[in-house]
N, C-alpha and C positions, 0 to 999 in steps of 0.2 A: 111749224117745222121742228122736228126733234133736234136737240143740240148734239154736237159731236162729243162723246165722253172721253176721247183720247187726249193725252197731253201732247205738247208740241213735239217731244221726242218720239212719242208713239206714232204721231202722224207722219213724221219723217220716215220711219220704218215702213209704215203702210204705203206711203207714196213710192218708196223704193221698190217694194214688192209689186205694187200696181204697175209701175213702169216696166219692170222685168217681165211680168205676166203678159202685158200688152205687146211688148216689142220682141221678146225672145221665146215665150212659151206658146202664146196663141197661134203664131204661124206654123207651129209643129203639130198642133192638136189633131187636125184632120188626118195627117199622115200617120200619126201614132195609132189612131183608132183603126184606120184602114189596114195598116200592116200587122196589127196585133202583136207588135214587138215591144218588149220592155224598154222604156226610154232612158237608157243610160246617159245620154247627152243631157237630159233634163236633170238627172240626179247630179251630174257633174256641175251643172249650172247652179243648183241649189247648194252644193258643197262650196263652190266659189263664193257665194254670197251669204254663207253661214245660216241658211234658213233652217237646217236641221237642228241647230243648236238653240233656237229661240226659247224653248221651254226648259232647257237644261241649265243647271247652276253653273256659274263660272268655274267653280273648283273642279267640275267634271268636263270642262272644255266647251261649255255653252256660253251664250251671251247673257243669260239671266234676264232676258226681256220678259219672261213670264208667259203663263198660259193664255192670257188675253191676246197677246201679240201673235201667238201661234195660231189662234182661231182666226184672227184677222188675216194672217198670211194664207191659211188654208182657204179662206173665203176668196181672196184675191186670185190665188193660183187656180182654184177650182172653176172660177168663172171663165178662165182661159182654156183649161184642159182638165177634165175630170180625172184622168189617169194620174197626172202629175200631182194634183191636189190630194189624191188618195195615197200616193207614196209618202207625202209629207205627213198626212194624218196618221197613217199606220205606223210610222216611225215612232210617234209618241205612244200610241196604243201598246206597241210591242216593247217599249222601254219601261213601262210603268211598273211591272213586277219588280224589277231591280230598283227603281227609284223609290217605291213604296215599302218594299220588304227586304231588299238586298243588304248584305253586309257591306261594311266599308271596303273590304277587299274586293268583293264582287263589283261594287260601283266603280272603284278605281281601275279595275281590269277592263270593264266593258263599256261604261257610259261614255268615256271620251271618244271611242270608236263610233258610237251611235250618234253622239252630238255633232261630230264632224261629218257624218255621212259616209265614213270609210266603210262601215258595214251597214247594209240595209237589214232591217229586222222584221220578224214575223211573229204572229200570235197564234198558237196552235191549241185550240180548245175543242172545236167541233169534230165529231166523228160521224160516220155513216148512220149509226143508230143512237147517237147522242148529240142532239142539237140544243134544244131548250131545256133538257134535263141532264145536266153534267153528271149527276150521280149514276147515270146509266153507262158512262164511259167504260170501255173495255181495255184501253191501253194501261199497262201495268209497269211498275218500276220496283225491282227487288234489289235490296242492298246486298252487295257482294264485296266484303272487305272495304276498301277505300273507294269503291265505285258503286254506281247504280246501273242495273241492266234493264233497259226499256224494251218492251215488246208491245206492238199494236200499230194502229194507224190513225191518221187524222185526215179530214176531208174539208174541202172548200176553204183552204188556207190561203189568204192573201199574201203575196210575195213568195209563194212556194217556188223554189228553184233559183231565186235571185238573192235571197237573204243570206247573210253570213251568220246570223244568230237567231235562234228560234226559242220563244218562250213556250214551253210544253207542259201540259197538265196530264198527270198519270196517277193511277191508283197504287199507293203503297200499301193500302189495306183493302183488298178486293171486296171484303164484306162490310166495309165501314161506311158505305153510302157517301154523303157529302163529306163527312169527316175523314174519309179514307183517301181523299184526293190531295196530291202534293204538286208542287210547282218546281220546274227545272229550267235551266237555260242550256240549250244544246247547240254546239257549234256545227256549222254545215259540214265540216270534215270529220265529224265524230264517226268512229267505226260502227257499222251496222245501221247508219242512217241513209235513207234513200228517198228521193223525190219521185213520185209516180206521175199519173196522168195530169196534164194541165188542161183545165176545162175550156172549151170554146164558149164564148159569151156573146150576147147581143150588143153590149155596150161596155165602156171602160175597158176596151179590149187590150190595151197596152199593159194593164195590170194583170199579173199572173194570179190565177186561183187554181189550186191543185191539191193533190194527195201527198201525204207524207207517210213513210213506212219506217218502223223501228224494229229491226230484226237483231235481237241481242245487242242492241245499241248501248255501248258503254260510255258513261259520262262520269267524271270525278264526283265524289261525294260532296265536294265543295261547290258543285253546281246546283245543289238543292237551294231554292230560294225560300226563306222562312224556315219553319219547322215542318216535319212530316205531319200531314193532316191539315195543314193551313191553306192548301191550294184553292179550295172553293172560296174561302173568305178573300184570298188575294184576287181571284178571278172576278169576284163581284165588285171589289173595290176598283179594279181596273176598268170594268165596264161602266161603273158609275162615273168615273172620271173621263173616260174616253168618248162617251156618247156625245159630249159637247163638241168634239172635233168633227163629228159627222154632221152636225147641224149646219155649219157654214156651207158644206157641199150641197145640202138640200136647198139652202137659201139661195145659192147661186142659180138654181133652176127656177125657183118660184118668186124670189124677191131678194131682199138684202137685210143683213143684220145691222149694218151701219148705214145711217141716213146719207152719209157722204159717198158711199160706194157707188151709188147710181150716177155720180158725176164723172165716173171714169170716162175719159174721152175714148170714143170708139166702142162704147159698151154695146152689147147685143140689144137690139138687132142692127144698129146702124153700121157697125164695122164689118158685118158679114151678111147684110140683108140679102135674102134670096139664096143663101148658102145653107148647107146642112149644119146644124148646130153641133160643134164638136163635143164628144164625151157624153152623149146621152146615156143615162145610167140604166143598169139592170139590177134586179134583186141579187144581193150577195150576202154571204155570211162569212164571219171570221172565226 
């Protein structure tokens, strides 16, 4: 049998999340998927228990527990409810641009709100004609004095319509290919920003996936993350880091990352034998 790599303190956190998932999250999973409504009550639950802040530094309002404990939490939550696990995972994905490349001012302004869960976040890279090839994106950002003006659209964006902050990639040099992409943070109330169609899905239906539109959307120049032209590098660094938070959600369907996870009392299929498994996943993109 494999040994448990967690410390005593980490096991305490895992056991807390496991109990929370079993007693509070799992009973809601079926209803969340059937209603296809975003689970704000589960967001509030994770706020109360400070799950959003696991991977954030203490100076930014987090617990400083680290990335490993975030992955453990995503695994435990996802085994109970795929939608709720996705909310937790995407919060990290969407905060990484600021954490990896943001200025101290940007970090102090935004990260505490993300670490507390006050704001849900979203990551907006994909477009209708630009999925695996970011260089083909058509969304543009032009400097206008102390602001950037964004025009374009994004598609298949997780947390569309519920996020308070969006990490958005746009071309500041339309002819620059990958080197022409820049990264911005856009607040949900930015003038010219609009949420479009929310996609109907086969699974994880409580998580919104939708379109974003930028129609002369104005954001302060201080919302540029990194330098102009660094967006593609930032996006790739984010995806390199965030893919690990997707692994526990897959592992919840097919197995376990942690040898001790299988000892969860009431684990599938015993606690819902004969019932539809909550949160069956469907293909998605961010």
